[in-house]
N, C-alpha and C positions, 0 to 999 in steps of 0.2 A: 433787711431780709432777704435769704436766698431767691432767687427765681425759679421755680420748678423746672425739671427737664423736662417740658413739653416739646412738639414737633411744632418748627414756622417756618414761614417764607418770607423773605425780603428780598426783594427787587430780584426773583428771578432764580435767588438761591435757598436751595432746604438745609436747614442746621437747626441745631439746638436752641433752644428760646435763650438761653444764659450768655451764648456766643454771640447773638447778633448786637449788631452796633449802626445806630443812626447819628448823624451828624447833629451837633448842638443850633448848628444854624439853619435845620430843618424848620420850615415854617408850622408844621404842624406840632412841635414843640414849643416854636415862640412865640405863635399866635392863638394856636388851636385851628389851624387854617387845613381842614380837611373834613372827611365826616367817616362815617362806620358803619357798618351792619353787624349781623349774630346770627348765625344759620344754626338753628338744631337739626341735628343729626339723630334721625332713627334707623335701628338696621342699616347700621353705614350707610343708611341715603340720606342725602341733603331734601331736604321739607320747605317746599311750596319753596324751590331753588329761584326761580324766573321771577316770583315776586319779592323776594330780599332783593335780587339784583335789579329789578326795574326801579325798587324804592333809591339803591346805592346810585342809580344813573341818573332819579330825579336830583339827587343832595350835590351828586358834582357837576350836574347842569348847574344850579344854582349860585356855585362859588367858581363857575367858568372851569373849569377844570375838564379836560378832555379821559377821558374814560383811558386808562394805560393798558387794560386786557380787552379782547371780544370775551363775549359772554362763554362760548367753548375755551376759552383760555382759562376764566374763572373757575369752570368747574372741572378743568381736568386739575389744576391747582388743589381745589375744594377736594376732590377724591383721592391725590398724593397724600394729601394732607392725612384723610382721616384714615388710609391706607398706613399709617403709622402708628395708631393706636390700636391696641387690643379691643378695648371697649366696642358695644355694641351702639351707644346711644352715646352722641357728643354734642359739643356747641365750637361752631368754627365761628371765629369771630374775624374779619376782616377789617380794613383800616386804607386810604390813601388819600397822604396829603399834597400840596403842592410843592412841595420839595424844598432844594435847599439852594439858599440866596442871598445874601445880605438882608440885615434886620431893618425894613424899610415895609413900611405900612401898606402904599401902591402893591398889587396882584403883577409882581414879575412874570413877564412873558416868556415863552419859548424855553421854561426849566423843565425837570424831568421829575414827574410825579414820584413820591415814594410811597411803594406798594407793600403792605406787612399783612400775614396773618398768621395765627395760630388755633392750634385746636386742644379740646382739653375733655377730661368727662365731663357729661351731664348730669349734674347732680340730681335736679328732677325736686318734686316740693315733698317733704316730709310724709308719712301716712297720716299721723296726725293733723297737720294742716287740711288735708283733703277732707278730710272726718268731718271737723270742725270748724272749718273754716279761719281768717286770719284777722286781726285788729288793725285798725288803720287809724291815724288821724288824720284833719285835716289842714292846711294853710292855704296862704294869699300866694298865689301864682305871681312870684317874685320874679321868674326869668325872661330873658329877653324876648323879641318879638319875631324872631322867625324860626318857634319849634317845629314847621313844618321840616324842618332840614336836621337830618340824623348829624350835625356836628359834634366834632370830636371833641367840643367846650362844653364840657356838662358842668363846669362848676355849679351854677343854678342850681342844676338837678341832685349833684353830691349835697350840697347845703341843705335842698329840700328833704331828700334821705335821711339824713344825721338827724331831723327832727324826729321821721320814727322811731330810730333806732334809740336816742335819747328817750323815745316812750315806752320801749319794751315795745313797740307796735311793727307789721309787716312791711307797710308801708304809706305816703303821704301821698293824700289825694288833695288838688289844689284847685282852687277857686279863681278865677277871675272876674272882677266887677259882680260878683254873686252868681257865677255863672261854673258849673263841671267845666274843666278842660280835659286831664289826665292827672295820671301820679307820676309819682320822680322817675319812675322807671318802667312803666304798664299804661296801656290802655284803662280807660276806665266804662261801667255797664251799670245801669240799673235797670230793675224789672220792677214793671208797672202793668195790673191786670194781664198779666202771662207774657208781655210783650217785652223784648229787647230795647232798649232804648240807648242810646250813646250820644255826643256834642258832633255837631257836625264837622266835617274838615277845615281847616283852616289852618291861617299862618301858628296858632297859637296851640294846633295841635298834632302832633307826629302821628304821619299815616301810617299806622300799625298793619303789618301782616295780619295779622289777627283781625283786625276791622273788618277784611272784604272775605277771610275765611269762615267768622262768625254770620257774616249773610250768609253766604252758601248752608251753613249747618242748620242757619233760623229756616229758609227756604228748604230742607229737607226734613226737618225734622216740624214744619206748621207751626212755626212759632213766629208772630207776631217781632218786625223789624224797623225798629226809624232811628234815621239820626238826625236830632235837634236840638236845638239849647234848652238845656236841662239845668234847673235853678239849683241853689243850696238848699232850698223848703223841699224840694222833692228830691233831693239825694238822699237827706235825712227820712223822709217820708216813705222811699222804696221799699216794695215787697222784698227786694232782692238788690245785693250790690254784688258786683264781679270787679277784677282784674282781668287781664291779659295782658301777655309778654312773649315773646322765643323761650326763656326758660322755666314760667308758671303756666304756660299755657293758657288754662281759661280757670281761673279760681274764685271761692267764696269767700265776699268779706263777710264776716258775721256780727262786729261792733266796728263802731266808727267813733272817735271821740270819747270812746270809754262807754258809748249805749248801744245796746244793743239793736240788728237790724231786724225791719219785718215786721209782721202780726202774729197774733193766736201762737197756735202750738209750735209754729217755725219761725218765732221770734228767737235772733242770735243763734241758729241753724243755717247749714247749707240750704238753698230752696229745690224747689222741681226741675226750674227751668236751668240753673245751674246743671245739675242733675245730669239732664239729657241733653244739653250743651258737650257736658265732659267726656260723653259716651261716642259723642257724634264724632266729639277731637280724635278719640282712640281709633277710632277706623278708619278717621281722613289719614291717620300719620301711617297707614298701612297702604294708601296709594293714590298720597301725594308726595311720592319722595322717589329723588331719581339718584 
Protein backbone atom coordinates (compact mmCIF):
# COMPACT_ATOMS: atom_id res chain seq x y z
CA UNK A 1 0.00 0.00 0.00
CA UNK A 2 1.41 3.38 -1.01
CA UNK A 3 1.80 5.97 1.73
CA UNK A 4 -0.24 9.16 1.32
CA UNK A 5 1.80 12.18 0.28
CA UNK A 6 1.36 13.97 3.60
CA UNK A 7 3.82 16.34 5.30
CA UNK A 8 5.86 14.94 8.19
CA UNK A 9 8.65 15.84 10.59
CA UNK A 10 11.47 13.42 11.39
CA UNK A 11 14.36 14.33 13.69
CA UNK A 12 14.46 17.99 12.75
CA UNK A 13 13.65 17.64 9.06
CA UNK A 14 10.35 18.41 7.29
CA UNK A 15 9.69 16.14 4.31
CA UNK A 16 6.95 14.18 2.50
CA UNK A 17 5.83 11.11 4.45
CA UNK A 18 6.87 8.60 1.71
CA UNK A 19 10.45 9.91 1.96
CA UNK A 20 10.79 9.42 5.74
CA UNK A 21 13.30 6.74 6.75
CA UNK A 22 13.79 5.23 10.22
CA UNK A 23 16.41 2.65 11.17
CA UNK A 24 15.16 -0.93 11.62
CA UNK A 25 17.17 -0.90 14.86
CA UNK A 26 14.98 1.84 16.32
CA UNK A 27 13.58 0.56 19.61
CA UNK A 28 10.16 1.82 18.61
CA UNK A 29 10.20 -0.65 15.71
CA UNK A 30 11.81 -3.50 17.66
CA UNK A 31 10.11 -3.15 21.06
CA UNK A 32 7.31 -0.61 20.75
CA UNK A 33 9.50 1.45 23.10
CA UNK A 34 7.93 4.87 22.78
CA UNK A 35 4.89 7.05 23.30
CA UNK A 36 2.59 9.06 21.07
CA UNK A 37 -0.24 11.54 21.06
CA UNK A 38 -2.76 12.88 18.55
CA UNK A 39 -3.76 16.55 18.55
CA UNK A 40 -6.98 17.66 16.84
CA UNK A 41 -6.75 20.91 14.91
CA UNK A 42 -9.75 23.19 14.39
CA UNK A 43 -9.55 26.31 12.26
CA UNK A 44 -5.82 25.63 11.79
CA UNK A 45 -5.20 25.81 15.55
CA UNK A 46 -4.21 22.92 17.87
CA UNK A 47 -6.95 22.09 20.38
CA UNK A 48 -5.93 21.86 24.08
CA UNK A 49 -2.28 21.77 23.06
CA UNK A 50 -0.88 22.01 26.60
CA UNK A 51 -3.04 19.14 27.86
CA UNK A 52 -1.83 16.90 25.06
CA UNK A 53 1.78 17.85 25.74
CA UNK A 54 1.35 17.18 29.47
CA UNK A 55 0.15 13.67 28.66
CA UNK A 56 3.12 13.17 26.34
CA UNK A 57 5.42 14.34 29.16
CA UNK A 58 3.73 11.85 31.52
CA UNK A 59 4.35 8.94 29.16
CA UNK A 60 7.95 9.93 28.47
CA UNK A 61 8.66 10.21 32.19
CA UNK A 62 7.21 6.73 32.82
CA UNK A 63 9.47 5.34 30.08
CA UNK A 64 12.47 7.32 31.39
CA UNK A 65 12.92 9.16 28.11
CA UNK A 66 13.87 12.82 28.37
CA UNK A 67 11.59 14.98 26.24
CA UNK A 68 13.79 15.89 23.25
CA UNK A 69 11.91 19.14 22.50
CA UNK A 70 10.78 22.08 24.56
CA UNK A 71 7.09 22.96 24.72
CA UNK A 72 7.79 25.95 22.45
CA UNK A 73 9.64 23.70 19.97
CA UNK A 74 6.71 21.27 19.87
CA UNK A 75 4.27 24.11 19.18
CA UNK A 76 6.47 25.51 16.42
CA UNK A 77 6.74 22.11 14.78
CA UNK A 78 2.99 21.44 15.04
CA UNK A 79 2.18 24.84 13.54
CA UNK A 80 4.61 24.29 10.65
CA UNK A 81 2.97 20.96 9.86
CA UNK A 82 -0.51 22.48 10.03
CA UNK A 83 0.57 25.21 7.59
CA UNK A 84 1.51 22.64 4.94
CA UNK A 85 -2.07 21.39 4.43
CA UNK A 86 -4.98 23.46 3.11
CA UNK A 87 -7.58 21.83 5.39
CA UNK A 88 -8.88 23.90 8.30
CA UNK A 89 -9.38 20.81 10.50
CA UNK A 90 -6.54 18.32 10.86
CA UNK A 91 -5.14 15.64 13.15
CA UNK A 92 -1.46 15.91 14.09
CA UNK A 93 0.16 12.65 15.23
CA UNK A 94 3.36 12.94 17.30
CA UNK A 95 5.62 10.09 18.43
CA UNK A 96 8.83 9.79 20.42
CA UNK A 97 10.79 6.53 20.68
CA UNK A 98 13.86 5.80 22.76
CA UNK A 99 16.00 5.76 19.61
CA UNK A 100 18.41 3.49 17.76
CA UNK A 101 20.48 0.91 19.66
CA UNK A 102 21.50 -2.77 19.49
CA UNK A 103 18.56 -5.06 20.20
CA UNK A 104 18.81 -5.73 23.93
CA UNK A 105 15.96 -5.47 26.42
CA UNK A 106 17.58 -3.14 29.02
CA UNK A 107 17.09 0.56 28.41
CA UNK A 108 20.32 1.88 26.85
CA UNK A 109 21.55 5.16 28.34
CA UNK A 110 22.49 8.27 26.40
CA UNK A 111 20.92 7.54 23.02
CA UNK A 112 19.12 10.12 20.92
CA UNK A 113 15.31 9.76 20.85
CA UNK A 114 13.57 9.51 17.50
CA UNK A 115 10.97 12.26 17.02
CA UNK A 116 8.34 11.78 14.34
CA UNK A 117 5.15 13.66 13.52
CA UNK A 118 2.76 14.09 10.64
CA UNK A 119 -0.55 15.78 9.93
CA UNK A 120 -3.58 14.65 7.96
CA UNK A 121 -7.08 15.97 7.29
CA UNK A 122 -9.42 15.36 10.24
CA UNK A 123 -12.08 12.97 9.00
CA UNK A 124 -14.63 13.80 11.69
CA UNK A 125 -17.73 11.76 12.54
CA UNK A 126 -20.30 10.96 9.83
CA UNK A 127 -23.54 12.89 10.25
CA UNK A 128 -25.51 9.65 10.46
CA UNK A 129 -23.48 8.60 13.51
CA UNK A 130 -23.97 12.03 15.09
CA UNK A 131 -27.73 11.80 14.57
CA UNK A 132 -28.33 8.14 15.41
CA UNK A 133 -25.38 7.25 17.66
CA UNK A 134 -23.18 4.20 17.17
CA UNK A 135 -23.16 0.53 18.06
CA UNK A 136 -20.51 -0.93 20.37
CA UNK A 137 -19.66 -4.38 21.66
CA UNK A 138 -18.10 -5.38 24.96
CA UNK A 139 -15.12 -7.62 25.72
CA UNK A 140 -12.84 -8.58 28.56
CA UNK A 141 -9.99 -6.10 28.94
CA UNK A 142 -7.06 -8.36 28.04
CA UNK A 143 -4.47 -5.56 27.61
CA UNK A 144 -1.42 -4.98 29.81
CA UNK A 145 -1.36 -3.34 33.25
CA UNK A 146 -0.04 0.11 32.26
CA UNK A 147 -2.79 1.52 30.08
CA UNK A 148 -2.18 4.94 31.64
CA UNK A 149 0.88 5.24 29.36
CA UNK A 150 -0.03 6.24 25.80
CA UNK A 151 2.41 3.70 24.46
CA UNK A 152 2.96 2.90 20.80
CA UNK A 153 2.70 -0.78 21.87
CA UNK A 154 -0.96 -1.03 20.82
CA UNK A 155 -1.40 -4.68 19.85
CA UNK A 156 -3.94 -5.26 22.62
CA UNK A 157 -5.94 -2.24 21.45
CA UNK A 158 -5.71 -3.39 17.83
CA UNK A 159 -7.05 -6.84 18.74
CA UNK A 160 -9.84 -5.27 20.80
CA UNK A 161 -10.84 -2.89 18.00
CA UNK A 162 -10.94 -5.73 15.50
CA UNK A 163 -13.63 -7.40 17.61
CA UNK A 164 -15.81 -4.36 16.89
CA UNK A 165 -14.95 -4.39 13.20
CA UNK A 166 -15.85 -8.07 12.96
CA UNK A 167 -19.21 -7.32 14.61
CA UNK A 168 -19.94 -4.32 12.39
CA UNK A 169 -19.68 -2.00 15.40
CA UNK A 170 -17.85 1.28 16.00
CA UNK A 171 -15.95 0.38 19.17
CA UNK A 172 -15.16 -2.32 21.70
CA UNK A 173 -15.89 -1.31 25.30
CA UNK A 174 -13.65 -3.13 27.75
CA UNK A 175 -14.40 -4.59 31.18
CA UNK A 176 -11.79 -5.72 33.71
CA UNK A 177 -12.93 -7.91 36.61
CA UNK A 178 -16.52 -6.84 36.00
CA UNK A 179 -15.85 -3.09 35.88
CA UNK A 180 -15.64 -0.62 33.02
CA UNK A 181 -12.19 0.58 31.98
CA UNK A 182 -12.30 2.19 28.50
CA UNK A 183 -12.73 1.37 24.83
CA UNK A 184 -10.05 0.23 22.41
CA UNK A 185 -9.37 3.84 21.36
CA UNK A 186 -11.65 6.03 23.47
CA UNK A 187 -12.71 6.85 27.00
CA UNK A 188 -16.18 5.62 28.00
CA UNK A 189 -18.88 7.36 30.05
CA UNK A 190 -22.33 6.55 31.33
CA UNK A 191 -25.16 8.88 32.27
CA UNK A 192 -27.19 8.06 35.36
CA UNK A 193 -29.92 10.33 36.73
CA UNK A 194 -28.60 13.23 34.67
CA UNK A 195 -24.97 12.95 35.83
CA UNK A 196 -21.94 11.99 33.75
CA UNK A 197 -19.96 9.13 35.31
CA UNK A 198 -16.62 7.67 34.27
CA UNK A 199 -14.21 5.11 35.70
CA UNK A 200 -11.57 6.51 38.07
CA UNK A 201 -8.13 7.24 36.68
CA UNK A 202 -5.78 4.30 37.31
CA UNK A 203 -3.09 2.27 35.59
CA UNK A 204 -5.90 0.55 33.65
CA UNK A 205 -7.28 3.75 32.09
CA UNK A 206 -5.62 6.27 29.77
CA UNK A 207 -5.93 9.81 31.16
CA UNK A 208 -7.76 11.11 28.11
CA UNK A 209 -7.49 14.82 27.40
CA UNK A 210 -11.26 14.82 27.11
CA UNK A 211 -11.57 13.55 30.71
CA UNK A 212 -10.54 16.98 31.96
CA UNK A 213 -12.43 18.73 29.18
CA UNK A 214 -15.71 16.98 29.92
CA UNK A 215 -15.35 17.84 33.61
CA UNK A 216 -15.08 21.51 32.62
CA UNK A 217 -18.03 21.25 30.24
CA UNK A 218 -20.18 19.54 32.88
CA UNK A 219 -19.43 22.40 35.28
CA UNK A 220 -20.40 24.94 32.61
CA UNK A 221 -23.63 23.09 31.80
CA UNK A 222 -24.65 22.28 35.38
CA UNK A 223 -24.31 18.54 34.76
CA UNK A 224 -23.16 16.32 37.62
CA UNK A 225 -19.75 14.68 37.11
CA UNK A 226 -18.02 11.90 39.00
CA UNK A 227 -15.22 9.39 38.43
CA UNK A 228 -15.91 6.15 40.29
CA UNK A 229 -15.98 2.40 39.63
CA UNK A 230 -18.73 1.47 37.17
CA UNK A 231 -19.93 -2.12 37.13
CA UNK A 232 -20.90 -4.06 34.02
CA UNK A 233 -24.51 -4.04 35.24
CA UNK A 234 -24.46 -0.24 35.53
CA UNK A 235 -23.05 0.06 32.03
CA UNK A 236 -25.91 -1.92 30.50
CA UNK A 237 -28.53 -0.19 32.67
CA UNK A 238 -27.28 3.35 31.91
CA UNK A 239 -29.57 6.13 30.71
CA UNK A 240 -26.91 7.06 28.14
CA UNK A 241 -23.47 5.77 27.14
CA UNK A 242 -20.88 8.06 25.54
CA UNK A 243 -17.38 7.65 24.14
CA UNK A 244 -14.81 10.44 23.77
CA UNK A 245 -11.57 10.73 21.84
CA UNK A 246 -9.56 13.19 19.78
CA UNK A 247 -11.16 12.16 16.50
CA UNK A 248 -14.71 11.50 17.70
CA UNK A 249 -14.89 14.36 20.22
CA UNK A 250 -17.89 13.08 22.24
CA UNK A 251 -20.27 10.58 20.66
CA UNK A 252 -23.42 8.74 21.75
CA UNK A 253 -23.48 4.95 21.97
CA UNK A 254 -27.02 3.77 21.26
CA UNK A 255 -26.65 -0.01 21.16
CA UNK A 256 -24.37 -2.27 23.19
CA UNK A 257 -23.96 -5.94 22.28
CA UNK A 258 -26.95 -5.46 19.95
CA UNK A 259 -29.20 -4.19 22.77
CA UNK A 260 -30.54 -0.60 22.81
CA UNK A 261 -29.19 1.75 25.48
CA UNK A 262 -31.50 3.88 27.58
CA UNK A 263 -35.10 3.87 28.67
CA UNK A 264 -38.55 4.86 27.44
CA UNK A 265 -38.87 7.07 24.39
CA UNK A 266 -35.09 7.66 24.28
CA UNK A 267 -34.18 3.98 24.26
CA UNK A 268 -31.69 3.40 21.45
CA UNK A 269 -31.35 7.14 20.71
CA UNK A 270 -28.79 9.84 21.64
CA UNK A 271 -29.82 11.41 24.93
CA UNK A 272 -30.12 14.95 26.31
CA UNK A 273 -26.84 14.93 28.27
CA UNK A 274 -24.97 13.97 25.12
CA UNK A 275 -26.69 16.76 23.19
CA UNK A 276 -25.73 19.40 25.77
CA UNK A 277 -22.13 18.22 26.02
CA UNK A 278 -21.69 18.06 22.27
CA UNK A 279 -22.97 21.62 21.89
CA UNK A 280 -20.64 22.82 24.67
CA UNK A 281 -17.75 20.94 23.04
CA UNK A 282 -18.25 22.86 19.79
CA UNK A 283 -18.01 26.16 21.66
CA UNK A 284 -14.84 25.00 23.46
CA UNK A 285 -13.18 24.36 20.11
CA UNK A 286 -13.34 28.09 19.42
CA UNK A 287 -11.72 29.14 22.70
CA UNK A 288 -9.25 26.37 23.60
CA UNK A 289 -7.08 26.19 20.50
CA UNK A 290 -3.66 27.80 19.94
